[in-house]
C-alpha positions, 0 to 999 in steps of 0.5 A: 894153167891154160887161159880161156880165149876171153881171158886171153883177150883181157890179158891182151888189153891188160895193164901188165902188157908192155907199152909200144913206147917201152918196147921200141925203147928197149929194142932200139939204141937211138930211136928217133920219132918222125911225125906227119903224113905230109898231107893232112896231119899227125895221128898220135896213135901211130908211133913211127920212126928210125932207130938201130938194133945192134947197129942195124938201121930199121924203120919201126911203125906202130899203133899204140894206146895211151898211158892215161885217160887223156892220152888214150882219148887223144889216141882214140884208145889205140885206134888210128885215123887215116893220117896215121896210116898215111904216116906209117905208109910214108915211113915204110916207103922211105924204108924201102928207098933207103933199104931199111928193114921194117918192123911193125908193132901192133896193139889196136882194137881197130881203126877209128870208126868216126865219121870224119875218119871215113870222110878223110879216107879211112878205108882207102888208106887201110887198103893202100897200106895193105896193097903197097905193104905187100910190095915193099922190097925190104924185109918186113916183120909184123908183131901183134903185141896186144890187140890186133883188131880188124883192118886196123891191124891188118894194115900193118900186118902184111909182112914176110912173117907175122908173130904174136905175143903169148897174151895177144889176140888177132881177129876180124872184130872184138868178141863184144862186137861179134856177140852183138852182131850174131846174138844181139847180146854183147854180154856173150863176149866170152862165148864169142871169143871161144868161137872166133879162133883169135888166140895165138894157138888158134892163129898158128894152127891156121897158118895166120901167124908164123910164131908165138913169142914170149911176153916181154917183161924184163931185160932178158926177154927184151934181148931174146926178142931183139936177137930173134928179130935180128936173126929173122931180118938177116935171113930175109936180107939174104933173099933176092928181092924177087924171091922175097916178094914172091914168098910174101905174095904166096903167104897171103894168096893162100888165104883166098 
């Protein structure tokens, strides 16, 4: 039975969704987390590091929610701060220096909207992540794992291809926020979700994502995703850097 748009939203937020931490552990053989933005701090909502997938070194940057109430509070329920985006961009620039492919895993309702985050350059860092990400000369794949909210998700979703899991959403804001702005009534969130075109099927129809991938819930589905990633990375690695960048730029210019 096909889920409604709001049922897809709830599934994307649900407790059955694989955590970013478990996804990284399943994809890589020897992941080493790296910390700090070398400027201000270390945002725990952004989980970054280096690992190998069947012997291939990759850089993974991701936004993750918590495992319980305390860790969710610490990570602002998966809403990154400016130092998190600086950390992610530092790792992505390092990946370019050492010619490592980049995999970005996204599960965020949006960037953290606190006053301190704005004072510390939230909008600027999202813009820099997008602008510099578009020009990284290594293979770059983004996956919407659960929620892909607003600029907070877009900051890590400007790769050569963007995939989305079956139970995921990608939108300018939450259905609750949309309903509040449009109708001054957050209880109409389900109605808003139907209008927003945020399901993977809507997104692929509109060319916003490139592939819908199955949910990862066991060893078989994990290995399938691993093989898909390796196939796509090897395909992208064969392209000359100028062609890689030209294709990426064309992908995003079509949304103007």
